[in-house]
N, C-alpha and C positions, 0 to 999 in steps of 0.2 A: 365645959371651960370658958370663963368669961373672956372679954376682949382685953382687959388689962393684963391677965397672966399670959394670954397669947402674945401681946406685944412685948412684955418683959423678956419672954423666952427668944424673941427674935433679936432683941437688942444685945443680949448676952451672948448669943450665937455670932453676931457680927463683930462685938468686941474681942472675942476670943480669937476669930479669923484675923482681925486686924493686927492683934499682938503677934500672931504667928507669921503674918506678912513682915512686920518689923524685925523680928528676932532673925528671919532668914535672910533680910536685907543686910543685916549688920554682919552676920556670918559670912555672906557673900562677899562683903567689902573686904573683910578680913583675908579671905581666900585670894582675892585680887591683889591685896597689897603683897601677901607672900609671893604670888606668881610674878608680881613686877619686881620684887627683889630677885627671884630667880633669873627673869629674864635680863635685868641688868647685869648680874653676875656673867651670865653666859655671853652677853654682847660685849662686855668688856674683855673677856678672854679672846673671843673672836677678833675683836679690834686690835688687841695686842699682837696676836699671830699675824694679821695683816700688815700691822706696822713693821714687824721683824722682816717679813717678806720685802716690802718696799725699801727698807732700810739696807738690807743685803744688797738688792739689786743697784740702788744708788752708789752704796760704797764700791760695788765691782766698777762701776762706771768711773768713779773717781780715781780708783787706784789703776785702772787700764790706761786712761788718758795720761796719768803722772808717768805710767811706765814708758809710754809712747814718748814723752817729753825727755826721758832719760836714756833712750835707746841711742847708741853710738851711731847707728846708720841714719838715724833722724838728725843727731846733732852735727854730724859732719857733712851733711848735704851741702853741695856748692849752689851757687845762685840759680842754676838752671836744672839742678837735680839729675846731673850727668854722671855723677860717681856712685849712684846706687848699685850695689852689686846684688847677685843671687841670693847671698846669705842674709844681707840686709831686707831684701824684699820678702824673703821667707819669714823672717822675725816680725816685720812689720803685719805681714799677713795674718799670722798666728794671733797677734794682739787684736787686730781688728775683728777676726773671727770671733774672739771671746766676746767682744762688744756687740757685735751684730746678732750672734746666736743667744747669748744669755740674757742681753738687756735692751734689745732692739734699738741699737744706735742707728739712726738713718745715715748719716755721713760723717767722716772725719777727714780734716784738712791739715796740711803743714803749710804755714805762711812765712815767707822771708821777712826779714826786718824792714826791709824797705818796700813791702808790698803795697802797691797803689792801684786799686781796681779801676781807675779813671785815666790811667797812664798806658800809652802804647809801648810795647816792648819793640826796641829799636831792631831787633833782630828779625822778628815775625811780622811786625807791622799791625799787630793784633792787641786788644786790651789783655793787660795781665790777668794770670789765673794764679791760684795757689801751685806750689811745686808739686805737691802730692795730693791725690785725693784717694784716701785709703779704701773707700768703698769698692774700687775697682782697680787699685793700683795703678793709676795711669799718671805718668809723668808729663806735665804740660809745660815745656820750656822750649829750647832750641829746636827740639825734635817736631815741633808742630809745623804743619804745612797748610797751605790754603786748600781747603777741600770745599768744593762746590755742595750746596744743600742737598742737591738731587742725587749725589753720590755718597750718601751717608753710609757708613760701614755697617754691616749687618752685625759684626762681632768685633769686640776690641780685646786684644790679647796683649801679652807681654811685649811682643815685637811691633806693636802699633802704637807708637806713642803721639796718637793725634786724637782730637775730638771735634765733632762738627760744631759749626759756629752756634747751631740753635741749642746745644746742650750746655752752652756756658751761663752758669747761674751767678750773673754779676750783681743781681740784688742781694743775695746772701754774702757774696764777697764784700760788699760795702759794711754789712754787719760785722764780719769778721774783721775787717780793716779798723772799725771803730774799737773792737776789744784789743787788738794789737797796739793802737795808739795809746790805749790806757796803760797797758803794760809797760810800753816805751817811756810813759811819763812817770809811773811810780816804781818800776822795777828795772832800771837800766843795766843792772849787772846783779850777779848772785849774791853779792855781799848784803844785799837789801833783805835776803831772806833768812828768817830765824828758823834754824834747824829743818825739818822736813814740812813745814808748813807753806808749801809751794802755792802762791796765790791762784785761785780758780775764779774767774769772772764768769758771772752768769747774766744772760740776757733773755728776756721774753720778747720775740720778735715774730714778724711774719716769715714763714719759709715758703718759697715757691717750689713747684714741682717743675715748672717749665718756665725759665726766665723769658724766653723770646716771646711767648705768647703774652706774657705780663707786660713786657716793654712795649710792644707794639698796639696792644688793644686794651690794656689795663684789666682785662678779664683772665683769671686763672683760678685754678683749684688751690686756693691758698690753705696752708696748714698752720696750726699754732705749735710752736715748738720752744725749745730751750737751748741756748749755746754755751757750752763751757770752753773757755780758752786757758791754757797753761803755758808759761813762758819756757822757751827752749835757750839755754845758755851755752856758750862756746866754752873751750877748754881753759880760756883765760878768764872767764866769768862774765864776758860781755854778752848782752841779749842779742841772739842770732834771729829769733822770730817766735812763733807760737804754734802750738798744737791745739786745733778746735774741735770740738764733737757736738753734733746735732741731735738732740732727743726729741721726737716727736710727742706731742701731748697725748695723741691716740695710743702711742706705744706705752707711755707710761700708765695710761688709764687701763691697760690690759693687766698690770699688776694687781688691780684691784678687783674683789669679787663681785661688786655691784655699785650702783650709782650713790650709795649711802656714804662712800668714802671719797675723800678730795685730798690730793697731794698738793701742799702750798709751801712757798717760800716767799714770805712777806719782803725779805731785803731785795730780792731779785724781782719781785712782782709777778710770780709765776703761780699758777694754779692748773690742776689737771682736769676740772669739771668744766671745760669750757662751754658746753652744750647747756649749762644751767645759767649762764651770764647773760643778762639782757643785751648788753651792747657788745658782745663778742670780747676781743682781746683788750680793748681800751677800758675795761671795767675795772673799778677798784677792787681789790681782794679783801676788804675789811670784814665782809660777811662771813669769811671763813677764819676769821682771826680768834674766834673765842666760840665756845660751846653755845647751841641754841636751847634757851630754857623752855621753849615751847614743845621740844621732842621729848619723847620717852627716855631717850639716852642720847647724849652728845658729849664729846669730848675732844680736846686737842692734844694729840700724842707727839711729842718732840722726837726727832729722828736723829741718833748720834752719828754724825758724819764729820770728818776732818775738812771742814770748810771754814777758812778764817773770816769769811766775809758775811755769811748769813746763814741761818738755822733753818733746816728743813723740818716741816711739820705734816702729820696725818691728821686731817679734820675727819671726825666720825659723826654722823647724826642719823639716828634710826627713826622713823617716823611712827606715830602711834598706831597707824594701821598694821605695822608688822606684829606689834604686841598684841593687837586685837585678833589677828589670825593665829597667834600662837596657841598651841594645843592646850598648854596650862590654862590660858585665860578662856579659851573656848570651853573647856571642860567645867571651869567654875561658872561661867554664865549659863551654860546648858543646865547644870545641877540647879542654879538659882531660878531659871525660868520653868523648869520641871517642877521645882517645889512650888513656885508660884501657882502654876496650873493644879497641882495636888491640892494645895490649900483652898483654892477657888472651888475645886470640885467638891471636896469635904464639907466646905461650908455651905454650898448650895444643897448638898445631900441632907445636911443637919437641919438646914432650913425647910427643905421639902418633908423630911420626916416630922418635923415639929409641925409643919402645917397639916400632914396628914392625919398625925394623932389628934389634933385639935378638930379637925374635920369629922374624924369617926366618933370623937366623943360627942361632938355636936348633932351628929346624925342618929345617935342611938334612940332617941325619942321616937323618930318616924321610921325605925328600921323594921319594925314588926309589921306595921301597916303596909309598908312598901314591899315587904317579902312576900306577904299574903296575896297582895294584888299581882305580883309577878308570878307566884305560884298558879293563880287562877288563869292568867293569861297564857302561860306556858301549857297548862293543862289543855285549855281550849285549843291551842295551836297544834298541840300533839294529836288530839282527837280529831281535829281537822285534817291533819296529815295522814292520819290512819285511814281516813275515809275518803280522801280526794287525792286526784293525780297531782303530782308535785308540778309537773311541767305547764299543765293547761288549766289547773284548778278545778278540774270536772270532777264529779262522783267517779270513784274507782269501782272495781269490780265488786268488792266486798260491800260497799254501800248501795250499789246497785241491786245485789242479791236481797240484802235487807229490806230495800225499798219495795222490791217486786213482791217479796213475800208479804210484806204489810199491805201493799194495794191488792193483791189477789184476796186476802182475807177480808179485806173492807169493801170489795165490790158487791153492789147489790145485785139483784137477780135482773138479768137481761143487759147489763152493763159489760162492755168488752174493754179489753186492753190490747194494744198492738206493740210488738217488739221488733224495732227496725235494727239489723245488723248492717253497718256501714264500713265498708272497706275502701280506701283510697286507690285510685288507679295511678300508676306511674309514680309512686312515692318513692321506691328504692332508688330509681336513678337520680332523684335530686340529692339524696344522701351521698350517693357514689360520687355525683360530679361536683356538687357544690358544698359538700360538707355537712357534717351533723349540726353545726350551729344554725346553718339556714334552714335545714329540715326541722329543726326544733321551733324556729319562729313560724315556719310553715304550719307546723301542727297547731300552734297558738291561734293563728288566723283561721284555720280550719274550724277550731273548737269555736270561735266567735261566730262564725257563719251559721254553724249548727245550731247554736242557742238562739240567734236571731230567727231563725226559720221555725225551730220548734215551739217557741212561745211560751206562755204562762202554763199550758195544761199538758206539757211534756217534759220529761227529764232526759238529759244528754249526759252520758257516760263514756270514759275512755277506759277500754278494757285490755289493750295491746298497743304495740308500736304504731300502727296507723288504721286500728280498728276501733269503732264507737258503736254504741248501742243507744237507742233512743226508746224510752217508754212512753207510749202515747195512749192517753185516755180517749176512747173513742165515744163520741157524743152524738155524732150525726150518721152513723152507719160505717160500712167497711170502705167506702169511697174516701173518707177523710184520712185513711192510712196511705192510700196511694197517692192522694193530693199532697201530703207531706213529703213522700218520697220523691215525687216529681220536682217539688220545689228544692229539695237538697240536692238532686242531681243538677239541677240547673244553676244553683248557687255555687256548687263546688266545680262546675265546669268553666266558671269565670276566671279570668286571669288573676294571679297574685303577684303582688310587686314586694319581693323581699329583698332588702339590702342592694337595691339596684338591679336585681334580676327579675325578669318577667317569667313567671312559672305558670305552665298550664298542666293541671292533673285533672281527673275525673273521679267519679265514685261509683261503685255497684252497691246496691241495697237489696237486702233479703228481708221478708216480712212473714212474722207468724203472729196470729191473733187467737188470744183467749176468748172463749174456751175452746174452739172448734180445733185449734192446732196443738193444744196441749193444756194441761190442768196445773202444772207447776212451773216454777221460774227455771230449772234446769231443762225440761222438755221443750219449753217456749224458746229459749235461747239456742238450743241445739237444732231445733227445726228451723228457726230464722237464720241460722249459719248454713243450713243445707240449701235453704232458698238463695242465700247469698252466693254459694259455690256454683249454683246453676246460672245465676246472672253473670258471673264472671266467665263461666264457659261458654255462654253465648255472645261474647264479644265486649263485655265490661260496659261501664256506661249506662247500665239498664237496671230496672227493678223487678224482682220476681217474688212472688208470693208462694208460701209452702204448699206443696202437693204430697200426698200421701206416698207416691211413687218415688220421691226424691231419695229417700233412704236407700232404696234398692238401687238406684244408680249410682249413690256414692259407693255402695259396696262393690258394684260393677267396677268402678273406677279404680278402687283400691286392688281389685284382682287383676285389672290390665297393667297396673304399676307393676305388680310382682311378675306378670307374664312378659313384661317389656324388657326387663333385665336378663331374663332367660332367652328371650327372642334374639338379642344381641349375641350372646354365647352361641346359640345354635344356628345364626345366620338365616333367620326366617324372613330376610328383607330382599327386595329386588329392586332394580332401578328401571324406570321407563324415561324415555327421552322424547321431549318435544322439539320440534324443528325451529329453526329461525332461519328467515330469508331476508335477502336483500331487497329493500323497499322498491328499488328502480327496475331491477333485472328479474326479481322474483327468484333468483338463484339461491339454493340451499347453502348457508354459510356455518351452520353448526347446531348443535342440539344443548338444550338444557336438562341436566339430570335430575330426575325427581324421584324420591325414594317412596316405596310402597311396603306396607307390612303384610306379609302373606301369613295373615293370623290362622292358626289350626281349627280355631272354633268359630271366628267371625269372618272369616274371609279375607279378601284383599281390602286393606284399609288405607285410606289417603292420609297425607302427612298432617292434615289438620286434626287427625284423631289422635295422634300420639306425639307429634314433635314438641309441642309445648310441655307435655308430661314429661318426655325425655329430658328436656333443659331443667326442669324443677327438680327431677331425680338424679342428674348427673349422668344418666346413661348416654346423652348426646356426645360424650366424649369418644367412647368406643364406636357409636354408631357413626358419627361424623368421619372418623378414620376410615372405617369401612367403606363409606360411600365414596370418599376421595380415591381410595386404592382402585374400587371396581370401576369407577367412571374413567380413570386414566387407562385401565387395562383394556376397557371396551374401545375407547377412542383410539388406542394404538392400532386397532385393527381396520380403522375407517381410512377413507382416502386422505391424504396429507393436507387437503385444503380445508377439511372439516375440522371444526374447532368443538370443544365440549365446556359447558358451563356448570359449575358446581357451586351450590349454596353453601356459605358458611355461617354458622350460628354464632352469636355474641359470646356464648359460653365457650366455645371452641379457643377464642382469643385470650381467655384467661389461662390457657396453657403455654407455658415456656416452651413446651416441646413442639409446638405447631409448625414451625418452619423445618424441623427435622422430619416431621410426619410428611409434609409436602415434598420434601426432597427425595424421601424414601419411596414414596408413591411414584414419583417421576422416574426415579432409577429402576424400580422393579418393573415398570410397564415400557421402558424406553422411549416415553412419550416426550417430545420435545417441548420445553416451557411455553413457546408462543402458542401452541394449540390449545394451552389451558387457560380458562378464565374463571376467577372467583366472583361471585355475587354476594354483596353484603348489604344489609339495611343500615339505616342511620342509628340504630341502636347499638352497633358495633362501635361507633364513634362517640356515643353519649359521653362515656367516661373521659374521652379526649386525652388519654394519657400518653406518655412518650413512648412506652413499649408498643402500643397498637399502632400508631403512625410509623414507628421505625420498622415494625413487622411488613407494613403495607409496602413501605418504600423497598424493603429488601425484596419483596416478591415482584415488584414492577422491575427492580434491576436485574432479576433472572429472566425476565421477558414475559413473565406471567401477566395477564390482563386482569384488571380490576374494574367491576361494574356496580353502580349505585342501584339497588333494586328498590321498587315500590317508591320511585321518586315522586314527591308532592304530597304524600299522606303523612309525613311528620311536620313538626312545627318549626323546624330549623335547619331544613334540607340545604338551603343555599348556603349557609355558613360552612356547611361540610364540603362543599365543592371548593371552597377557598382553603380549607385545612389540609386537603389530598386531591392530588390531580388524577382523577379517575379516567379510564379509557372509554368507558361506556355509561350512559344514563338510561335506566329502563323506567318508561312512564307507566305510571300504575293504570291497571284496566279500568279503574273507575271513571278516568277521564275519557279513555278511548270509547267506552261503551255509550257514552252521552254525546258524542260528536256530532251525531246525525240530528239530535233534538236540541242541544244546547250550544249557543255562539260563546258562551263563556267557557266550556270545555274546548271547544275549537281554538279559542285564544289561548288557553293555558298551554295546550300542546304545541301550538305553534311558538309560543314563547320559550318553552323548553328546548325545542328543537333548534331555534336560533341561538340560545345560550349554549347549547352543546357544540354548535358549529363555530362560535366565537372562541370558546375554550378548548378546541381541537378534540372534541370528544364526540363518538358516535351515539346516536339516539335510537333506542328501541321501543317502540310501541307494543305493549301487552294486551292480550285479550281481543285482537282483531278477529271477529268472528262473521262479518258480512263483507260483500263486496263494497258497499257504499263506505264502509268504515276504512276499508283498505284505500280506496281512492283518496279519502280525506287526508289520512295520515301521510301518504305519499305527496300530496300537494302542500301539505303544511312542513315538510322539510325532514320528516324522520327518515333515517337512514336504514334502519332495519325493522321487521315485524315478526310478530309471534302471536299465535292464536289458532283457534279450531278452524278457521277458514284455510289454513296451510297444513294442519295436522295436529291431531290430539297426541298426548303421550303415549308412546308405544313401547313394548319390550324391545331389547337389545336384538333379539332374532329378527323382528320386522324391520329394524334398522338396516340389518345386512341385506335383507330381501330388497329393500328400497334401493340400495346401491346397485343391485343386480339388474334393475328395470332400466332400458334406456330413458334418457330425458327425465329420469326421476330427480335430478338435482335441481330441476327447475319446475316451481309450482305452476 
């Protein structure tokens, strides 16, 4: 597809997308217009309902105030209000209750015709007040008495016709007097009234809550309100006074559902929305005289009231934000935006598809060559993966076998080939403690070191988890194989730095040489593996060459494995006890329990002959439980001051039932926990898991002592002293045996003893065999000693005989 056709397709897709955008926009505008119409209709219906509510409330105010003006009890009041009876009081109270409860009238007053708030009453000597204040039905005339401000009455009732001076609201009274003066000038008698159109005078003024504070300080909680005044005529038609009612703006505002409504009366200059006025009460109300064209809905609704002087109105104005928040409008806009998004996605997908089609067509010319090249690359990759280890990239077992067979066929007469079986020491703890990712990186680092040492004339292959095989062509005699093995052992004993972890491992190597040790690849590898097993059995970190008798020894080991499981069932084991003495006093303090296998064919075997095998085969679980029970039972028969120490294998800590086994052994023997001590090596803490530490703490909480055995032989012993507070540190015999010859060994023993003293731990020197060694460990601060100088391991029967001899508890 050429560029012109591709561009034409892009333009057509964009034009179609633009047309769909335009059509959706037009449809959305039509939907918004319909939603606006529905919103306007609903808003108008709500406004009419609110207008009816306000109109009913105002009409009730007008009617009730007029009713008060026509009451005989009000029209017949004398100048000082002394002729108001109970019936009149009850009638007035009922009318006022209607006003106060239904329309929130603040106060209602009756003013006599000659009311003057600035004139002093000749009887009371006080400024005049209205005759009646209907909010409390208090008559304020002759009955007033001088009352000191500090003796203000707590309650004003029907029999208390007095008011404290600070409650006289003279400021309001001046406004009431203005209304009364206007009525006196325009309606001096009832003949000026046409029918029922009794004149009502409205005034928008300040209403004070506490006139006293306003007079003295000028500061008061002023409120906006509206005063209505209605004339009261006597029977002869002459004007007797007026009834005035005060409506607070806040009370009228409560009739409105929200701030979108305002009650206005242009004739009286009143509005209910005081808080929206910039200059409070002095502001002109022209802003609410007509609808606001900037709003989504605005209207001025006239209220039908019998007010001959001015018309009441309800101004309504809904902001655009309310329409935008309306469910219909939101639905239209959401649909519009969703449509825009859908069109955009479809357009982009169409463009992408068109581009993909063009791209595919353009690439057809080169597709065959690219496919062929990729097939070749993939085939080579598959062949490489089939013959190489994925993790290290080294040849795998299959490629190794093919290479060995080819090499054996091609060897000339007199040429030899060495097979090295390499196994990593201490690799499993790395996986267990640091995780398999670290273990994988370690294997890659090991593979690199092996290749570096093997050189060009040898092949390195990985055949198992941590097992490698090296094929070496021997050009300079058999010594060349041993030299390579030595280089490998040295290279792999060096420190590895993996992900910030310093790791020390080692390696063991077995060697078989063609043609002396085998004629085929299978036999050579098997014999090299037998040599490797011999190297591992002799302490690891060594190299061994194949010898003809190794196969027989392997068969012997397999037979011992089978016999070991039966030995546990048949209880063919015995315990020997080696004494421990106090270094200063030489007093006997305890024994270490050491297991022996009473083999029916091989005789009494030491632990070194079968403990590792028991751990590898899982027999250690049952054997360890038997040792624990037998040691506790024997110790229970010793003097109460003598303790027993039992070695715990790392494999035993993998059992969740270990604490139960210990508790059961103590209970069965009645041995108190403080007489039992467990010795562990740092391999127990290698995993450093929470369960191991928790178990050790539980044992210490029971009173059982915990000792770190063979201290100094590991590479991180000091870190374990921080992870768990041991009771005892046992210094390995390798340091004690060299104390007489080596100053370094003496310094190490002294440092460990001082460390133990600082941490509150006792220190035991193992392997003390001479008097000179004993004197040195004592001088260097060791608290306990153990070794052949003080006694070799002995059967339980000899231990009892030892107790029977006087002074036997002191060496």
